[in-house]
C-alpha positions as CSV (number, residue, x, y, z in Angstrom):
1,M,179.9,129.3,178.6
2,E,180.2,131.9,181.2
3,K,177.8,133.2,183.8
4,K,177.2,136.4,181.8
5,D,175.6,134.1,179.2
6,I,172.9,133.2,181.7
7,T,169.9,135.6,182.4
8,V,168.3,135.6,185.9
9,L,164.9,137.2,186.0
10,I,164.2,138.5,189.5
11,I,160.5,138.9,190.3
12,E,160.1,141.0,193.4
13,D,157.7,143.8,194.3
14,D,159.6,145.1,197.4
15,D,162.6,147.4,196.7
16,S,164.7,146.1,199.6
17,P,164.9,142.4,198.7
18,A,164.9,143.3,195.0
19,G,168.1,145.3,195.5
20,V,169.8,142.6,197.6
21,F,168.9,139.9,195.1
22,R,170.1,142.0,192.1
23,T,173.4,142.8,193.9
24,V,174.0,139.1,194.6
25,V,173.1,138.0,191.0
26,D,175.2,140.8,189.5
27,R,178.3,140.1,191.7
28,L,178.2,136.5,190.6
29,G,178.4,137.7,187.0
30,F,175.0,136.8,185.7
31,K,172.9,139.0,183.4
32,T,170.0,140.4,185.4
33,E,166.5,141.4,184.6
34,L,164.1,142.8,187.3
35,A,160.3,142.7,187.2
36,M,158.4,144.5,190.0
37,T,154.9,143.9,188.5
38,E,153.1,141.0,186.9
39,K,153.1,142.9,183.5
40,E,156.9,143.4,183.7
41,G,157.3,139.7,184.6
42,I,155.3,138.5,181.7
43,D,157.1,140.8,179.3
44,L,160.5,139.7,180.5
45,I,159.6,135.9,180.7
46,L,159.1,136.1,176.9
47,K,162.9,136.7,176.6
48,K,163.3,133.2,178.0
49,P,165.6,133.7,181.0
50,E,167.4,130.6,182.1
51,I,166.7,131.2,185.8
52,V,163.8,132.8,187.6
53,L,164.3,134.1,191.1
54,S,160.9,134.9,192.3
55,D,158.9,136.0,195.3
56,T,155.5,134.2,195.6
57,Y,153.3,137.2,196.1
58,C,153.6,140.6,194.5
59,N,151.0,143.1,195.7
60,G,149.2,140.3,197.5
61,L,148.7,138.1,194.4
62,P,150.7,135.0,193.3
63,Y,152.4,136.7,190.4
64,G,155.6,134.7,190.6
65,P,153.9,131.3,190.1
66,N,151.6,132.8,187.5
67,I,154.5,134.1,185.5
68,V,156.3,130.8,185.6
69,K,153.0,129.0,184.5
70,K,152.8,131.5,181.6
71,A,156.4,130.6,180.6
72,R,155.7,126.9,180.7
73,S,152.5,127.3,178.6
74,L,154.8,128.8,175.9
75,G,157.2,125.8,176.1
76,H,159.9,127.6,178.2
77,K,161.0,125.8,181.4
78,P,163.3,128.1,183.3
79,R,165.1,126.9,186.5
80,I,163.3,128.3,189.5
81,I,164.5,129.7,192.8
82,A,161.3,130.6,194.7
83,N,161.0,132.5,197.9
84,S,158.2,133.6,200.3
85,G,157.8,135.2,203.6
86,D,155.2,132.6,204.8
87,S,154.5,128.9,204.5
88,K,151.4,129.5,202.4
89,G,153.7,130.8,199.6
90,Q,155.4,127.4,199.5
91,D,152.1,125.8,198.7
92,E,151.7,128.1,195.6
93,W,154.9,126.7,194.1
94,K,154.4,122.9,194.8
95,S,152.9,122.0,191.5
96,L,155.7,123.9,189.7
97,E,158.5,122.0,191.5
98,P,161.0,124.8,192.0
99,D,164.7,123.8,192.0
100,Y,165.0,125.8,195.3
101,F,162.6,127.3,197.8
102,F,163.7,129.7,200.5
103,R,161.7,131.3,203.3
104,K,162.4,135.0,203.7
105,P,164.7,136.4,204.8
106,V,166.8,134.5,202.3
107,E,170.4,133.7,203.5
108,I,172.8,135.2,201.0
109,A,175.2,132.2,201.1
110,E,172.3,129.9,200.3
111,L,171.2,132.0,197.4
112,R,174.7,132.2,196.0
113,N,175.1,128.4,196.3
114,A,171.7,127.8,194.6
115,L,172.7,130.2,191.7
116,N,176.1,128.6,191.3
117,D,174.5,125.1,191.3
118,L,172.0,126.0,188.7
119,Y,174.7,127.6,186.6
120,E,176.7,124.3,186.7
121,T,173.5,122.4,185.8
122,I,172.7,124.6,182.8
123,K,176.3,124.5,181.7
124,K,176.3,120.7,181.7
125,E,173.0,120.6,179.8
126,R,174.3,122.9,177.1
127,E,177.6,121.0,176.8
128,S,175.7,117.7,176.4
129,K,173.7,119.2,173.5
130,A,176.7,120.5,171.7
């Protein structure tokens, strides 16, 4: 299995961090999907991405957690890298137990490490099922 076999869904309504996140994910070799609205996020979560990299609030509403809840209600449990610009955002994610939570601005090295760690975890899980 290679990183290109893993899809990372980025949920972010701000162009600047969305572009940075997409660049990091692309450079690491993952397949990338970007949702900038709740509707796009729900449409893309139905494709069952392995990793969700999500802001907490999009347009002032907790779209990121809501989209992950939708995925789980459908039986899909993606790995989660959550981020938020404030501590209130972290509270929105608590019940969902994200694999990683970062406060904005997200350090690129930390994001790379989290993505690489989740790749290794997913790879081991798939190998154990084979």
